[in-house]
N, C-alpha and C positions, 0 to 999 in steps of 0.2 A: 629386223626386230622393231625398229621405230614405227614402221608401217603397220605392224600388227597391233602395237599399242595404240596407234592413232585410230585404227579401225575399231578397236575395242572401246575406245573413248567415245567415238561417234555413236556406236551402238548403245552404250550406256546412257549417253545424253538424250538420244532419241527415245529410249525406253522411259526415262524419267519425264520427258516432255509429254509423252503419250499418257502416262499415268497421272500427271498433275491435275487434269480436270476432275478425275475421280476423287483424288485426295481433297481437292478444293470443295467438291460436292459434299464429301463426308464432313469436312470442317464446318461448312455452312449448316448442315443438318444438325450436328451436335451442338452448335452454338446458336441455333434458332434464327439463322439469317436467311430463311427461305420465303419470307413474306407472309401474306395473309393466308395463302393456300400452299402449304409446304408440299403436299402430295403432288399437286399439279406442277410445282416447280421442279421437284425431283424427276417426275416423269418427263417433262419437256427438256430439261437440261441433259438428262441421259440420252434421250432421243436425238437431240441436237448433236451430241458428240459421236453418236453412232454414225450419223450421216456424214459428219465432217471427216471422221476417220476413214469411212468408205471412199469418199472423194479424194482424200489425200493418197490413199492406196492406189486408186485409179490414175492419179496424177504422176506416178513414178515413171511410166514409159514416156508420156508427153514431155516431162521434165528432161529426160535423157535426150530425147530427139531435138528439143528446142535449145537446150543450153549445154548439152554434153555432160552434165553432172548426173551421175548415176547413184540411185538409192536401191538398185535392184536387190542387193544382198540383204536389205532391210525390209523388203516388201512383205515377206512372210510375217514379220513382227507387226507391221502396220495392219495387215489383214486380220491377224489374231486380235489386235486391239479393237478393230471394228466389231468383231464377233463378241468380244468381252463387253463392250459398251451396249451392244444389242441385248445380251443376256442380263446386264444390269437393268436396262430399260424394261425388259419383260418381267424381271423379278420384282421391280417396284410396282408394276401394274398388278401382278398376280398376288403378291404378298401384302403390300401396304394399301393399295387402292381397293382391290377386290377381296382381300382377306381370305384367299383360297376358296372362294365360293365358286366351285368348278362349273356348276350349271349356268351361272351368270356369265362366266368367262367364255364358255363354249358358245352361249347365245350371242355374246358380243362379237366373237370371231365370225360367226355365221351371218349376223344381221347388220353389223356396222362395217361398211365397205372399207373405211380407213384402217380399221383393226385387221380386217381380212388381208389387205395387201401388206400391212406391216408384219403380220404373223407369217405370211408367205415368204417375205424377204428373209426373215430369221431362219425359216426352214431351208432356204437356199444356202444361207451362210453356214449352216451346221455341217453339211458334208465337206464344204470347203475347208473349214477349220480342222475337221477330223483327218482330212487327206493332205494337210499342208506340209507334212514332213518329207524329207528327201527319199526316205524308204518308200512311202506311198507313191511318190512321183515316179520312182523307178518301177514300182509294181504295176501302176496303171498305164505307164507308157504314154502313147498319144492321147489316150482317153483323159489323162490328167489335165491337159491343156484345155480340152473341150469342156470338161467339168468346171474348171475354174473361170471360164467365161461367164459362168453364172453370177459372178460378182457384178457384172454390168447390169444384169436384170435386177439383182438385189438393190443396187443403188438407184435404179429407175423407180422401183417400187417404193423405196424409202422416200424419194422425192414426192411421189404421189401420195404416200401416207401423210407426209407433212402438209401437203397442199389441202388434202381433203379434211384434215382435222382442224385446219385454221378457219375459223368462222368470220373473222373481221379483216384484219390487215394481212393480205396475202403477199405483200412485197417480199418478205423474207423467204418463203418457200419458192417463189419464182426466181429469186437470186440463186438458190441452190440448183434449181432446174437449169438455169442458164449456165452455171458452172459445169454441171454434168454434160450438157450439150456441147460446150466448148471442149471439154476433155475428150469426148467421143470423137469430135471432128479432128482434134490433134492426134488421136490414135490412128486415124486413117492414113494409109500410105498414099503417096502422091497420085498413083494411078487409080486409086479408089475415089478420089475427090472429083466431083463433077467439074467439067471444064471451066464453067463460068466462075467457080470459086478459087481457081488456081492462081489467078492474077493478083 
């Protein structure tokens, strides 16, 4: 019984930690703490947390392999929060930034490469969120695992989206890219790692 309560407590704590950036964003929005360009601040902060949550989700397996500590039972929740922040990011762009001007939104998606890759990443995350339940996992069988490998592509596109929209200081997007690359290398099994990297 104590283990069940402990697991429930960890899940609740993790849920609140994942939700906290969104609540903090709302607080800053309602209190006028978003600086000179609030729309840009909302867009960037929601995008940052989308990418962070994606990388945290992808870190679950490397964390277990390197430390033995497992968050596998919470990976679905982390992934859903990634999708949640991606939807918030898109909603801010469509509603607050573009004011539902659909012609301009479609033109942006087609002509601006950073928006194209960002929108593609969201479209990849959509079926992952829809099929994240155990029922869908059983129904899809082996195809479920193949489908959910799309999270790697979504994270890579998210990093590219961040890099391409950054006009001046590119240090931060390159940090995210480096984290992504390290996580991908840590996910590899030993036999998949080139010999010169095993030492």
